N, C-alpha and C positions, 0 to 999 in steps of 0.2 A: 332250467326253469322252463315251464311251458305255461299254457293258459289255465284259468281256474274255474271251478264249478260253483253254482249257487242254488239255494233252495228254490224250487219252483212251486208257486202257489196260485196260479191264476187260470184263466177261464176260456172255455171253448164256446164257439157260437152254436146256437140251437139250430138243428136242421129241420126243415119242414117237409112233411109228407114221406119221410123215410121209414122203412121198416127194419127193425133190428132187435136183437135179443136184449133182455134186461138183466143186469148183473146185480146181485145182492151183495152188499159189503157190510159186515158187522164191525162196528167200532166199539172197542172195549177200553174204557178209561181205567179199568183195574190193572191192565197190563201196560206198565209205564216203562219207557226207555230213556234215552239220553236227555239230559237238561241242555237246552240249546244256548250256546254262548254268543252266537251271532254270525254275521256275514262280514267278509273282509276282502282285502286285496294286498298284494305285495306293492311296495312303493317303487322298487326298481322295475323297469328302468324309466317308466314314464315320469316319475317325480324328478329325475335328474334333468329333465327338459322342462316340465311344467313349473318346477320351482324357480326357474329363471324368468317366468312371466312377470308382468307387473302385478303387484299384490291384489289389486282390485279384480284383475282377470282370473288369477288362479283361485281367488276366493269364490268366484262364481262357479268355477269348475268343481271345487270341493263341496259346494252346496249340492251339486248333482250326485256326489258320492255319498255324503253323510246325512242329508235330510231324509227322515223316514216317511215323510208324507209326499213330497214331490220328487225326491231323488231315490237312491238305492237304499239308504238307511244303513250303510255299512258302519260298523263299530270296531272292527278288528283290522289292524294295520301291521304289516311285516316290514320292518326297517332292515335294509341290507347294509351290514357292516362290510364295506369294501375292503379287499385286500390291498389294492393299489398295485399297478404293474411296474415293472422295472423301467426306468427312464430309457427312452429310445424305442420302446415297444408301442406300436400304434395300431394294433390289430383288433382292438375291442370295439367293433363297429356295429354290433347287433343293436336293435332297438333304436335305429336312427342315431347311433352314437351314445345312447343312454347307458349302454353296457359298460362304459369306461367309468366305473364307480371309484372315486378317490378313496384311498386308505388314510387312516389317521396316524400311521407310523411309517413314513416312506422309506426310512433306512433303519438298519439294525442298531446302530450306535447313536442315532439322532433322537431328538425329543419328539413327543407327540405333537401333531399339528391339529389343534382344535378348531382351526378355521376351515379345515377341509370339508368337502361335501356340503356346501351351503344350500344347494338347491333341494336335495332330498330332505335336509333338515327343515327348510322353509315349509315344505308340505307336511312333515310330521308335526311340527309345532302348531301349524294352523289346524290340523285335524284334531290335535289334543284339545283345542278349545271348542271346536265346532261339534264334534261327535259326543253323544251322551255316553258316559261311562266307557270310554275307549279302552281297548286291550291292545297293548303293543308287544310284539314279539320281534326280537332281533335274530337275523340269520346270516350265515356266511356262505358265500359261494367258493371262496378260496382264502387261504392265509395270505399275508403279505408276501410279495415275490421273494423276499430274502429268506423266508422260512421254507421255500419250496426246493425240491430236488432239481427241477428244470430251470429255476430262475424265472418262471413265467406263471402268471396267475390263471391262465386258461387251461392248464393241465400239465400232466407229466408226459414223458416220452412214451409214445404208444399207449397212452391212457393209463399208465401205471400210477399207483398211489404216489402222491406228490408232496406230502408234508415230510420234512426231514425227520428221521427217526429220533433225534435228540432235541426236537423242537415242540414236542407235545405240550410241555409246560409253558413254553414261550407263547404258543398259540392260545392256550387257555388264559394266560396273563393278558394278552392283547384283547381278547373278546371281553373279559371281565372288566378290564380297565375302561374300555369304551362304555360298557354298561354303567359302571360306577360314575363316570363323568356325566353321562346323560341324566342319571338320577340326581346327583348332587349339584350339578351346575345348571342343568336345563329342565329339571322337574319332570322328566319322563322315566318311569320305571318299566323296564322290560319284564314282563311276567315270566317269559321263557327266553332262552337263547338256544338256537339250533346251530350246531357247529358244522353240519353237513348239508349238501344239496345233491341229491341223486348220486350218492357216493359209490354205488355198485354198478352203475350203468355202463362204465367202460368207455364213454365217449368224450371224456375231458382230456384233450391233448394240447400240447404246447402250440402256441401261435394260433389259437382258435379265435373266434369272434366274440366270446363272452367268458367271464370268469367261471372256473370250475375246478374241482379237485377230486381225483379218485381217492376213495377211502374204503376199499373193500375189506381191509384188515385193521384190526386193533381199534374198532369203534368203541368197545367197552373202555379201553384205556383212555381214549380221548374224552369220553363222557366223564370219567372219574376225575381226570385232571381239571376239566372245566368246573365240575362240581366243587372240587377242593378249592379252586381259585375263588369262586363265588362265595364260598363259606368263609375263607380267610379274609375277604374284604367286607364281610358283614352284609352281603347281598342275598345269600341263601337263608331261608327258603322263599323269600318274597320273589326272588328271581331264581328259577330252577332251569334244568336242562330239558330240552325236547329233542327227539330223534326219531327216524333218521332221514325223513324227506326223500325216501326212495321213490324212483319213478314208477316202479311196479309194486302193487299192493302185496303181492306174494313175497317180494324181496323185503319189504318192510316187516312182514311177519317173521321171516327167517332171521333177520337181524335182531329183532326184539327178543325172540326166543333164545338167541345166543348171548344176550347181555348178562354180565355177572350181577350178583345180588348187590354189590357195591355200586355198580353203574345205575341200576334201577333205583337205588335209594336217592339218587340225585335227580331222577326223572319223574316228573308228574304228568307228562304228556307224551303220547305217541303221535308223531306226524307222518303222514304219507301223502304222496301225490296220487292222483287217480287217473293216470294215463293208460294203465293196463293192469292186468292181474285181477280182474273183477270177480273171479270165482273165489278169491281169498278175502273178500270184504267181511263176511260173517266170521271167518276164522280169526282175522286180525282183531275184530272187536271182542271176541270171546277171550282171546289171550290177554288183551289189554284190560278188560273188565275183571278177569280173574286176578290180575296183578294190581287192581285198584288204580288204573291209569285211564285218563280220558283220551279219546281219539280225535284228532283234527284232520280233516281233508285240507291240506295246506297249499295245494296247487293243482290245477288241472286245465285241460283244454283238449282240442281235437288232434293231438299228436298222432294217435293211431286210429283215427276215424276210419270206419269202413261202411260200405253201403251207400245208398243214395238219399237217405233221409236228410231233410233240411238241417243245416248245421245248428240252428237255434234249438230245434226240437231234439236233436241228437244230444246237445249239451244239457237240455232239460232232463232227458232220461238219465244221464250220468248223475246229475244232481239228486234227482229223486232217489236213485238207488244207493248213492253214497249216504244219504240220510236214512233211508229205510233199511238197508241191508248191513251197512257198516256202522250205523248209528253214530255218525260223526257229530261231535259237539260243536263244530264250527265248519263252515264252508267258505274257503278263501280262494278268490280268483288269482290267476297269475298276475299279469299286469293288465288292468282293465282298459288301458288305452294303448294296446299293441298296434304297431303299424300294419300287421297282417289282418286282412278283412275277416277271416274266419276265427280269429282269436280275440278280437276286441269287443268291448262293451260300449265304450265311448270313443268317438272319432275326434282326435285332437289335431288342430293345425298349429304347430308350435311356432311357426313364423308369424302368423296373424294373431296368435294368442286367442283363438276361438275354438269352440267345440260343438259337436252335435251328437245325436244318439244313434247307435247301431241297433239292429233288431234285438240283439241280446240284452240291451238295456231294459227293454219292456218285459222280456221274459224274466230277467233277474228281479226286476221291481215287483213283478207279480208274486214272487216268492217272498222277497225280503220286506216288503211293506206289510205283509200279512203275518208271517211267522217272525216274531220279534225275539230279541234276547230275553231269556228267562222262560221261554216256552218249553213245555215238556212233551216230547213225542209219545204217542200212545199207539195202541195196536189197531190196525185196520187190515182185514184179511184178504185184500186184493193187491196184487203187485203193481198195479197202475195208480195206486192212491197213497196219500200221506194223511196223517191225522196228528194234530198237536193241540194242546191246551195252553193258552197264553196266561200270563200273570193276572190279567183282568178277568179270568175264567171264561174267556171266549174260546169256542172250539173252531179250529181252522181245518177245513177239509180241502184236499187238492186232488184233482183228477187230471192225469196226462193221457191224451189219446193221440198216439203217433200213427194210427191207422188211416186208411183212405175212406172210411165210412164213419158215420156217427155212432156213438156208443151211449147207452142209457144205463145209469146206475141208480140203485136205491140204497141209501145208507140207513142201516138199522141202528137207531140211537136208544134202544130200549134199556141198555145197561147204565144209562145215566140216571141219577136221582132227579135232577132238574135239567131242563133244556129249553132254550128260547123258542119263540114261535115262528121266527123268520130267519132266513139266511141272507146276508148281504153277499152279492155275487159280483165277481170280476172275471172277465174272459180275455185270454191272450190268443190272438189269431195272427196268422201269417199275412203279409210279410213282417209287419211291425206295428201291432195295435194292442193296446191294453185299455179296456173300457169297462165301466160299470154296467151291469145288466139289472133287470128287474129282480126284486126280492123273490125268494122261493119260500113257500109256506112249509113249516114242519107239521106234519099230520100224523097222528097216532105214533109219535116217537120215531118218525121216519121222514126222510127227505129224498125226493127223486129229481135227478138232474140229467140232462142230455149234454154230453161233451161232443162238440162238432169234430169232424175229421181234422186231424193235425192241429190240435188246439189244447189249451190248458184251462181248467176251470178252478177258481178258488172261491170257497164259501166260508163265511165267518158267522157263527151263531153264538149269541150271548148266553150267559147264565148256564154254562155247562158244568155241572157238579156231580159228584158221586163216583162210583166205581168200587168194586170189591177186589182187593188184592188177595190172590189165592197162593198161599205159601206151599212150597214143595214138601213132600214127605221125605224124611231122612231115614236111611237104613244104616245103622251103626256097624262098622266092621273093624276088627282088630286082629293082629296076629303077633305071636311071640317068636322071636328069632326068625327063622325062615319057614315056619310052619304054615298051616293052612289058615285061611280067613275064617273068623268066627263072628257071627252076628251077635253082638253083646254090647251092653252099656256098662259092664263092670269087668275089669281085668285084674288078675292077681299075678304078679311076677316075683321072681327072686332077685336079690341084689346081684348086679352085674348083667342081668338079662337085657336084651334089646327088644324094642316094642315098636310096632307100626300101627297107627290109627288111620284108617282110610275109608271113611263113610261114602255113601252115595247120596245124592247124584254125583256122577263121575265128572261131568263137564257142563259147560254152558252157564256157569254162575261164578260166584266168588265165595271162598271159604276164609274165615279168620278164626283163630283160636286164642283163648285166654286160659291161664291156669295158675298153679302155685308159683310162688317166687317171681312174680311179675312176668310169667311166661306169656309170650305173644308170638304168633306165627301166622303168616299170610300164605295160604295154600291149602290144598285138600289133605294130602298125606302128611302126617306128623310122624317123624322118625326119632326114636330115642335110642341111645347106646349107653351101655354100662349104667343102668338105672340104679339109683340109691334112694334111701328112704325119704330124702328131701323132695323127691319128685312125686311122692304120693299126694293124691288130692283129686279134685274135680276139674276136668278139662272141658270147657264149654266151647263147642263149635257153632259158629253162626254161618249159615248159608244164605246168601242173597241170590235169588234166581234171576234169570234174564229180565223179568218184569219188575224187579226191585222189591220183591216180597221176601221177608226174612223168616227162616226157620232156625231153631236151635236144638242142639242135642248135648246132654251131659254124659261124659264118659268118666266113670270112677276108676282111678288107677291106684292099686295098692301094691307097694313094694314090701314084701313080707319079710321084715327084718325084726327078729325077736328083741333086739336091743332098742328098737325104736318102733313100738307097736303103732298101728294105724289109728288115728283119731279122726272121727268124722268132722270135716271142716265146716266152718260157716260158709255160706255162699253169698257173693263170690269169694273164693279163697285166693287172695293175692299173694299170700306167703310173706308179705312185707307189712310193716307198720310204720307210722310216723311217730318218731320218738319225741315225746313231749317232756318238757322240764318238770311238769306237774305230776304228782303221784296221785292216782285215783284210788281212794280207799272207799269201796262201795259198801253194799249191804252186808251185814255180818262182820265178824272180826276175823281178819285173815292176817297171819303172820308168816313171813318167810325169812329164815335166818340161815347163815352159812356156817357149817361145822366141818372143818377139814375139807374134804373133797366132795361134800354133799350139801344140797339145799334141803333144809327141814321145813316142810310146808304144813301149816296147821290152818285148815279152812273152816273148821267148826261147822256151823249151820249156815254158812254163806249161801250155798246153793239153794237150800230150802227157803231162806229168807227172800232171795230174789224171785224164786219161782212163785212164792205165795204173795208177791206184791201186786199181782193182777196184770203185770206187763208182759207175761210170758206164759205159754202153756207147758213149759218144761215141768216134768214130774218132780215132786219134792226131793226124790232121791237121785236125780240126774247128776252125772259127774260134772266136774268143772273141767275146763280146758286150760291147760298151762302151756304157754309157748315161751321160748327163749330166742331172742334175736340179737345180732350184733348191733353196733351203733349206727350202721348203715341200713338197718332194717332187714338184713338177710336172715332167714329162718335157720336156726341152729338145732332146735329140738322142739318136739311137740309131745305132750303127755296128757292122758286123761286121768284125773285124780278124783278121789271121793273121800272127803274129810282130810285125814293126815296122809302125808307121803314123804318118802325120802327119795330125792332126785340126784343121781350122781352127776357131778359137774367137774370132776378132777381134770378132765381134758380141756376145760375152759379156764384153767387157773391163770393164764397169762392174757386172757381176752376179756375186755369189758363187755358186759352184756345187759340186756333188759329182760326182766321177767314180767310177763303179763298173764293174768288169770281172768278168764271170762266165764260168766254164768248166764245162760239164756241169751247169749249174744251181747251181753252188756259187760264192759270191762269193770271188774270189781277190785282189781289190784294191779298196780304197775310200779316197778322200782328198778333203778339202775344199780348194778353191782360192778365193782371195779376189782 
């Protein structure tokens, strides 16, 4: 674990008499990005110490953490489920001793000890009451010592993977059992559980000063085991799995891309630390967005800081780009009260039970007091800026100036339908000041602000509404077998053929597909093998571009089977029906009787009667649609009939089925045959 990053949203001092270029920034509310869930912090290791303070004293400290007006306004808290080291091991000294987090199952054969870890729980319970709509995540740094290869919770020999190969299910049981107890006995539901912490870093070695566990291999297997355990205990999906809290964003991307479909089915969230790998920010977001997963920046700090920029502004730059480029839905600090000066936001004296604010407190507050949970980030076309719309329809604009001279920005707000007349302004300046400044007028749908050297400016403008969402154009492509791609929305194949549907846009968004027989697929390319007539129908692809705008395309697929001729389906064609005990006898007289291996259908003038009822534009001689489903609703046959028909069903002699006839989209006959 290292330190964490937070949204920067405040203000720079105006410079007098300086000359500098003016930069135009277009803000586009039609281009929407991530919905922001909030700011947060890990509880280890500071909570292991602060939770031992007198209640009145730690309540004051938590006010500075959770209060959105005078404090940081944090609402996300990561509880560390300790592994608990082997008796006699006394080397977990990091964080002034806070790294020695107790586990809830100290021995393999013994019972759970639910009195363990009282200090961290004191803080968690208090925050659950103080924070508005808190989100809790549980995370593990190491399994209990008795599940490890080294017999030590700080890591394996030479940094090797440290969970015993036959203890994956035991570790999953441990984490899920703690989550179950928290929910049922203490009233805290962990929305996610993260089983890893920097698992590929290679630096978790036995006899180290903090808990850690190498997990370079078999992450998918661990995620699946944890997901199954949560499901078996009735916790999933309210509690799902997050992964993998890699130290490097590029490693987080590589691991996520390697996960099996089963592992991803238990994951609703991708976690990454942002200590390094910054060139992978956008790539990680694109991969997660395509898979319909949110991204959390779950831990950060100046682990790999370079250059001479002031540490507070350096962290502000990390925060801004985690939100802007990686589109993180949450920004979570490591431990906000770290003993190290460059890592901490709050300075805590655990002996005197008092605290004061480090410079980073004011920088973080500049962000977190303005950009609140529920805000939606929108596009601003300058890399030193952020823009977000809050739930109260206020527009938040942030400018970060890390340079040595003042910078002037004009924000073009003409894409809004309505916008307020003034901006409330706050400015953060070094070494540690966050102050309100005079309002700035909005003139001709624009606002101009000067950001002083090495400062942050935050502006809040009320009544920001409007924005046009521009959907992307779709180019439909399909190919049969290994042939070439054809641009088409209608494909005819023979029974047994393979088919690939692969439209463009190629990347940068999310594709989902729906089709016959409850078909659903998440992804761009849809691959079919050995196609049969039941797969005929309309496949609807929905593309959500990076701005949240939807486009759709319908691909008609016809499996050319003479025994089962294609019938134009109603849209959407689910291929399934809900079997009702009632029989619908609609317009006209319809009879269906069974004679030997055939169904004798006499529809008479049913189609014409329905068509002429004024409820449909169906021509009077339009055919009826007959479908046969099994009792689970699976499509067995589809026919187009006109008047009378003989339908062979000898192959269904031993199968109960339901016959349904529709005209103009209305069910006019339904009956179950045994």
